Backbone as CSV, one residue per row, in Angstrom:
resi,resn,N_x,N_y,N_z,CA_x,CA_y,CA_z,C_x,C_y,C_z
1,MET,96.293,144.925,13.850,96.240,145.920,13.478,95.972,147.656,13.174
2,SER,96.178,148.624,12.759,95.578,149.388,12.436,95.864,150.949,12.003
3,LEU,94.841,151.164,11.387,95.381,152.834,10.560,95.884,153.700,10.744
4,LEU,97.222,154.397,10.736,97.457,155.656,11.245,97.126,156.743,10.628
5,PRO,96.804,157.971,11.754,96.919,159.386,10.631,97.894,159.587,10.052
6,ILE,98.125,160.751,8.410,99.120,160.799,8.179,98.978,162.663,7.817
7,LEU,99.849,162.504,8.376,100.150,163.823,8.309,100.049,165.073,7.155
8,ARG,99.332,166.118,7.237,99.135,166.818,5.600,100.037,167.872,5.940
9,TYR,100.309,168.404,4.685,101.885,169.250,4.579,101.119,171.098,4.379
10,PRO,100.859,171.726,5.108,102.318,171.783,5.293,102.443,171.761,6.906
11,ASP,102.204,170.541,7.457,102.713,170.452,9.013,103.638,170.705,9.670
12,PRO,104.066,170.769,10.541,105.758,171.052,10.258,105.929,169.716,11.160
13,ARG,106.051,168.941,11.968,106.599,167.621,12.138,106.529,167.166,11.173
14,LEU,106.246,167.453,9.527,107.002,166.879,8.449,108.221,166.888,8.042
15,HIS,108.759,168.209,8.923,110.441,168.528,8.534,110.892,167.752,10.119
16,LYS,110.743,166.699,10.768,111.393,166.275,11.634,112.972,165.305,11.075
17,VAL,113.361,165.510,11.442,114.855,164.976,11.422,113.988,163.641,11.734
18,ALA,114.530,161.699,11.024,114.245,160.766,11.931,114.863,160.623,12.318
19,LYS,114.956,159.649,13.583,116.595,158.677,13.825,116.204,158.483,14.252
20,PRO,117.702,157.150,13.899,118.064,155.763,13.529,117.204,154.464,14.725
21,VAL,116.619,153.994,14.179,115.705,152.679,15.218,116.736,151.890,15.854
22,ALA,117.092,152.070,17.118,117.747,151.725,18.032,118.076,149.438,17.303
23,ALA,116.621,149.176,17.922,116.766,147.879,18.172,115.394,146.808,16.180
24,VAL,115.225,146.500,16.509,113.663,145.515,15.384,113.192,144.962,16.481
25,ASP,112.434,145.373,17.633,111.535,144.909,18.238,109.943,144.871,17.758
26,ALA,109.714,144.316,19.440,107.582,144.356,18.676,107.355,145.131,18.473
27,ARG,107.411,146.540,19.355,106.984,147.773,18.767,107.617,148.466,17.587
28,ILE,108.295,148.143,16.786,109.177,148.434,15.549,107.947,147.945,14.477
29,ARG,107.753,145.936,14.773,107.219,145.716,13.901,105.274,145.577,14.123
30,THR,105.242,146.393,15.459,103.988,146.575,15.163,103.860,147.765,14.290
31,LEU,104.846,149.048,14.063,104.792,150.145,13.556,104.336,149.742,12.306
32,VAL,105.352,148.982,11.358,106.081,147.931,10.306,104.223,148.360,9.961
33,ASP,103.572,147.217,10.382,102.779,146.146,10.008,101.194,147.313,9.643
34,ASP,101.302,148.891,11.053,100.363,149.546,10.837,100.329,150.373,8.913
35,MET,101.851,150.844,9.686,101.953,151.616,8.163,102.270,150.707,6.716
36,LEU,101.835,149.670,6.608,101.896,148.541,5.964,100.476,149.048,5.349
37,ASP,99.617,148.557,6.233,98.252,148.650,6.235,97.296,149.999,6.056
38,THR,98.030,151.203,6.953,98.028,152.721,6.327,98.060,152.705,4.402
39,MET,99.137,152.665,4.387,99.916,152.744,3.146,98.645,152.109,2.169
40,TYR,98.482,150.906,2.071,97.937,150.308,1.008,96.343,151.099,1.291
41,GLU,95.809,151.160,2.382,94.614,151.558,2.844,94.082,152.960,1.953
42,ALA,95.129,153.757,2.267,95.288,155.799,1.254,95.937,155.231,-0.261
43,ASP,96.252,153.971,-0.237,96.316,153.495,-2.368,97.489,154.452,-2.598
44,GLY,98.454,154.296,-1.535,99.954,154.615,-1.266,101.181,153.467,-2.346
45,VAL,101.999,153.656,-2.624,103.394,152.846,-3.095,104.258,153.305,-2.042
46,GLY,104.013,154.074,-0.822,105.227,153.778,-0.302,105.211,154.949,1.010
47,LEU,105.460,155.003,1.850,104.746,155.840,3.625,106.231,155.543,4.212
48,ALA,106.456,156.812,5.082,107.825,156.748,5.602,107.060,156.865,7.324
49,ALA,107.551,156.818,8.540,107.138,156.903,9.929,107.143,157.783,9.762
50,THR,107.777,159.079,9.364,107.580,160.868,9.815,106.556,161.075,9.134
51,GLN,105.660,160.287,8.224,104.652,160.808,7.341,103.453,160.699,9.050
52,VAL,103.204,159.696,9.796,102.556,158.969,10.494,103.210,159.678,12.294
53,ASP,103.918,160.635,11.624,104.037,161.564,13.150,105.029,160.378,14.444
54,VAL,105.737,159.700,13.442,107.141,158.790,14.188,108.576,158.788,13.889
55,HIS,109.170,159.423,14.577,110.257,160.363,13.944,111.325,159.201,13.964
56,GLU,111.074,158.049,13.452,112.455,156.717,13.292,112.566,156.338,11.387
57,CYS,113.504,155.381,11.333,113.576,155.559,9.893,113.377,154.326,9.835
58,VAL,112.159,154.190,9.470,110.907,153.332,9.281,110.736,153.683,7.886
59,ILE,110.840,152.687,6.899,109.886,153.082,5.360,109.138,151.757,4.664
60,VAL,108.081,151.952,4.329,107.560,150.984,3.781,107.218,151.183,1.953
61,ILE,107.490,150.291,1.434,106.805,150.274,0.107,106.342,149.462,-0.382
62,ASP,105.346,149.323,-1.876,105.117,148.484,-2.566,105.075,148.862,-4.257
63,THR,105.486,148.561,-4.711,105.979,148.688,-5.681,105.164,148.266,-6.643
64,SER,104.551,147.344,-6.297,104.020,145.946,-7.408,102.834,146.532,-8.022
65,ASP,102.914,145.561,-8.773,101.491,145.948,-10.005,100.523,145.451,-9.192
66,THR,100.281,144.072,-8.286,99.742,143.094,-7.738,99.833,144.003,-5.934
67,ARG,100.434,144.325,-6.041,99.861,145.000,-4.536,100.175,144.269,-3.781
68,ASP,101.478,143.138,-3.748,101.991,142.366,-2.495,103.024,141.637,-2.666
69,ARG,103.960,142.928,-2.683,105.710,142.409,-2.625,105.930,143.651,-1.299
70,PRO,104.995,144.026,-0.736,106.148,145.125,0.967,107.081,144.830,0.989
71,ARG,107.553,145.565,0.396,109.409,146.464,1.282,109.199,147.301,2.430
72,VAL,110.079,146.512,3.681,110.327,147.281,4.769,111.901,147.663,4.921
73,LEU,112.204,148.740,5.291,113.801,149.328,5.145,113.987,149.920,6.525
74,ILE,114.476,149.689,7.098,114.851,150.190,8.299,116.209,150.286,8.586
75,ASN,116.732,151.663,8.767,117.229,153.013,8.396,118.174,152.417,7.405
76,PRO,117.247,153.040,5.924,118.468,152.890,5.042,119.134,154.009,4.762
77,VAL,120.436,152.720,4.074,121.298,153.608,3.464,121.201,153.606,2.346
78,LEU,121.644,154.966,1.304,121.752,154.978,-0.134,123.462,154.603,-0.053
79,LEU,124.050,153.600,-0.522,124.873,152.759,-1.114,125.708,153.162,-2.797
80,GLU,125.030,154.038,-3.221,125.606,154.121,-5.103,124.090,154.777,-5.072
81,THR,124.225,155.722,-6.396,123.208,156.426,-7.192,123.704,156.707,-8.228
82,SER,122.917,156.309,-9.677,123.613,156.885,-11.529,123.727,157.644,-11.263
83,ASP,124.244,158.236,-12.563,124.320,160.043,-12.377,123.431,160.212,-13.442
84,GLU,122.944,159.028,-14.146,121.806,159.328,-14.696,119.874,159.497,-14.131
85,MET,119.881,160.921,-14.613,119.105,161.388,-13.302,117.142,160.488,-14.202
86,VAL,116.541,160.629,-14.044,115.009,161.086,-14.116,114.069,161.644,-13.870
87,LEU,112.681,162.121,-14.576,112.011,163.858,-14.329,111.105,162.925,-14.593
88,GLY,110.608,162.266,-13.426,109.110,162.493,-12.908,107.385,162.926,-12.647
89,ASP,107.023,162.895,-12.387,105.325,163.294,-12.099,105.074,162.269,-10.097
90,GLU,105.196,163.062,-8.852,105.465,162.828,-7.922,103.917,162.941,-7.426
91,GLY,104.324,161.774,-6.534,102.539,162.088,-5.539,102.926,161.977,-4.228
92,CYS,101.742,161.978,-2.915,102.738,162.172,-1.950,101.659,161.750,-0.968
93,LEU,101.400,161.003,-0.209,100.410,160.494,0.575,100.395,162.099,1.582
94,SER,101.187,162.464,2.188,100.930,164.120,2.564,100.548,165.142,1.729
95,VAL,100.403,164.969,0.622,100.077,166.356,-0.479,99.572,165.802,-0.956
96,PRO,98.242,164.989,-0.352,97.201,163.986,-1.496,97.078,164.727,-2.871
97,THR,96.161,164.252,-4.081,95.691,165.511,-5.333,96.836,166.275,-5.998
98,ILE,98.358,166.167,-5.040,98.972,167.422,-6.313,100.113,166.695,-6.894
99,TYR,100.285,166.892,-7.932,101.692,165.707,-8.064,102.779,167.051,-9.578
100,ASP,103.742,166.582,-9.077,104.656,167.596,-9.274,106.093,166.358,-10.335
101,LYS,106.732,166.914,-10.861,107.663,166.944,-11.898,108.730,167.420,-10.901
102,VAL,110.240,165.587,-10.268,110.733,166.142,-8.677,112.410,165.026,-9.673
103,PRO,113.032,165.443,-9.910,114.555,164.948,-10.692,114.716,163.564,-9.629
104,ARG,115.265,162.552,-9.755,115.422,161.784,-8.954,116.900,160.747,-9.406
105,HIS,117.612,160.269,-9.403,118.389,158.994,-9.452,117.810,157.891,-10.783
106,ALA,118.059,157.353,-11.418,117.422,156.245,-11.943,117.912,155.052,-11.888
107,ARG,119.082,154.786,-10.666,119.131,153.640,-10.241,119.889,153.861,-9.051
108,ILE,119.726,152.651,-7.668,120.593,153.151,-7.025,120.392,151.523,-5.928
109,SER,121.447,151.833,-5.038,121.474,150.823,-4.671,121.124,150.440,-3.024
110,VAL,120.626,150.022,-2.257,119.967,150.603,-0.746,120.240,149.636,-0.070
111,ARG,120.910,149.481,1.632,121.211,148.808,2.147,120.182,148.998,3.020
112,ALA,119.405,147.928,3.980,118.582,148.733,4.864,118.181,146.961,6.091
113,LEU,117.474,147.205,6.854,117.638,145.870,7.766,115.836,145.694,7.860
114,GLY,115.288,144.935,7.359,114.248,144.170,7.410,113.002,144.243,7.961
115,ARG,111.842,143.810,8.280,111.242,144.116,9.737,111.910,142.558,10.227
116,ASP,112.061,141.322,9.628,112.677,140.630,10.794,114.446,140.805,11.318
117,GLY,114.658,142.680,10.872,115.741,142.401,11.626,117.509,142.584,11.420
118,LEU,117.025,141.603,9.631,118.447,140.711,8.820,118.456,141.849,8.055
119,VAL,120.023,141.956,7.864,120.298,143.165,6.779,120.266,142.736,5.538
120,GLN,119.353,143.763,4.381,118.936,143.619,3.164,120.153,144.246,2.217
121,ALA,120.408,144.078,1.383,120.723,145.179,0.293,119.979,144.754,-1.342
122,PHE,119.633,146.052,-2.108,119.147,145.485,-3.599,119.457,146.569,-3.745
123,ASP,119.234,146.359,-5.534,118.988,147.937,-6.207,117.890,148.294,-7.262
124,ALA,117.793,149.312,-7.146,116.257,149.701,-8.292,116.140,149.683,-9.020
125,GLU,115.145,150.528,-9.709,115.399,151.601,-10.893,113.609,151.399,-10.948
126,GLY,113.517,153.035,-11.639,112.394,152.707,-12.225,111.180,153.502,-11.202
127,LEU,109.848,152.849,-11.050,109.460,153.359,-9.701,109.697,153.515,-8.443
128,GLU,110.603,152.219,-8.418,110.657,151.267,-6.197,112.212,152.026,-6.485
129,ALA,112.890,153.025,-7.210,114.134,153.283,-6.851,114.003,154.982,-7.100
130,VAL,112.571,155.797,-7.488,112.382,157.439,-6.696,111.533,156.741,-5.697
131,CYS,110.298,155.650,-6.022,109.998,155.574,-4.552,110.825,155.766,-3.278
132,VAL,112.187,154.639,-2.894,112.391,154.837,-2.152,113.481,155.977,-1.719
133,GLN,113.762,156.210,-2.875,114.596,158.055,-2.993,113.584,159.336,-1.867
134,HIS,112.610,159.562,-2.850,111.285,160.097,-1.922,110.847,159.814,-0.714
135,GLU,110.841,158.749,0.417,110.516,157.874,1.026,111.956,158.528,2.125
136,MET,113.367,158.284,1.701,114.366,158.874,2.851,114.158,159.724,2.490
137,ASP,113.760,160.959,1.485,113.621,162.009,1.821,112.711,162.753,2.991
138,HIS,111.932,161.959,3.588,110.762,161.985,4.424,111.957,161.912,5.824
139,LEU,112.488,160.992,5.328,113.096,160.729,6.849,113.993,161.479,7.249
140,LEU,114.529,162.444,6.335,115.650,163.654,6.621,114.488,165.043,6.802
141,GLY,113.490,164.996,6.517,112.078,166.184,7.031,112.366,166.746,6.081
142,LYS,112.362,166.115,4.646,111.976,166.478,3.418,110.949,166.137,3.241
143,VAL,110.121,167.254,2.287,108.551,166.665,1.777,109.100,167.589,-0.275
144,PHE,108.290,166.291,-0.896,109.119,166.287,-2.300,108.255,167.846,-2.659
145,VAL,107.361,168.501,-2.066,107.330,170.125,-3.098,108.055,171.178,-2.972
146,GLU,109.429,170.661,-1.767,110.410,171.371,-1.688,111.733,171.132,-2.758
147,TYR,111.463,170.542,-3.414,112.116,170.280,-4.606,111.524,171.798,-5.850
148,LEU,110.028,171.790,-6.030,109.506,172.539,-6.823,110.133,175.033,-6.422
149,SER,109.342,175.004,-7.363,109.517,176.471,-7.431,109.025,177.113,-6.111
150,ALA,109.224,178.282,-5.766,108.394,179.259,-4.204,107.265,179.249,-4.646
151,LEU,107.465,179.703,-6.189,105.870,179.795,-6.027,104.796,178.645,-5.841
152,LYS,105.509,177.766,-6.505,103.963,176.360,-6.608,104.409,175.975,-5.218
153,ARG,104.851,175.973,-4.652,105.005,175.507,-3.224,104.381,176.484,-2.962
154,ASP,103.556,178.517,-2.065,102.717,178.914,-1.892,101.847,178.329,-2.730
155,ARG,102.003,178.312,-3.416,100.468,177.816,-4.102,99.726,176.937,-3.524
156,ILE,100.887,175.484,-3.060,100.806,174.585,-2.438,99.937,174.028,-1.521
157,LYS,100.603,175.239,-0.241,100.291,175.280,0.907,99.410,176.022,1.103
158,THR,98.915,177.041,0.100,97.775,178.044,0.647,96.943,176.648,0.221
159,LYS,96.273,175.836,-1.470,95.107,174.953,-1.011,95.347,173.747,-0.059
160,MET,96.284,173.595,0.371,96.190,172.381,1.522,96.047,173.121,2.469
161,LEU,96.236,174.373,2.818,95.590,174.342,4.009,94.359,175.158,4.137
162,LYS,93.698,175.955,2.996,92.482,175.676,2.475,91.472,174.413,2.890
163,LYS,92.069,172.934,2.264,91.287,171.976,2.135,90.972,171.769,3.336
164,ALA,92.093,171.843,4.537,92.282,172.214,5.432,91.311,172.135,6.761
165,ARG,90.884,173.821,6.191,90.265,174.713,6.874,88.435,173.891,6.504
166,GLU,88.120,173.777,5.192,86.982,173.088,4.955,86.895,172.529,5.290
167,GLU,87.495,170.905,5.495,87.220,169.380,6.382,87.243,169.650,7.342
168,GLN,87.477,171.017,8.813,87.370,171.186,10.179,86.061,171.537,9.676
169,GLU,85.488,172.345,8.831,84.298,173.241,8.347,83.025,171.706,8.680
170,LEU,83.464,171.353,7.895,82.857,170.138,7.590,82.614,169.268,9.073
171,HIS,83.824,168.728,9.817,83.253,167.774,10.722,82.392,168.770,11.424
172,ALA,83.022,169.806,12.226,81.827,170.503,13.167,80.566,170.646,12.452
173,ASN,79.969,170.962,10.977,78.809,171.129,10.927,78.202,170.099,10.968
174,ALA,78.686,168.690,10.823,78.573,166.576,11.205,78.216,166.928,12.163
175,ALA,79.235,167.360,13.383,78.900,167.232,14.415,78.029,168.079,15.796
176,ARG,77.854,168.972,14.487,76.504,169.715,15.182,75.257,169.068,15.505
177,ARG,75.024,168.462,13.909,74.132,167.831,13.947,73.783,167.300,14.692
178,LEU,74.695,166.088,15.133,74.520,164.957,16.218,73.722,165.343,17.539
């Protein structure tokens, strides 16, 4: 298993719409395992394949306190959503250090294939419901900052581009010293 590079906002590849997985085979199971390793290493609670530049409908999440109950969602579909909404601070591995309030359905019902290729259906609420909705947005090419005002989005984009330039300069300087 290996760690995968996570795309950073405003990378245009984050806006690609994912395609359904045709078959849960060895390639998809390896992708799932690598995504889980990447998510845990980055201290995240969810990761969509789009974020690692694979544009297929695959999500991994683990919202457990013990970080030992991963859930794999392949070709997920929201079956039901509550009318009740929650407004909580959301963050994203593709937009590190940025958190803001995003409205989400308080409760959802989901159907997806698991890592084994079998259909699973479950109800979620709280952090798990928010996480599933957030990651499903990624599969549609949507990053959580798109729920924010244009002014906030522009500020975040500027901050992320500046951070990327600083990291490139740091790596370039380190390479010159070698």
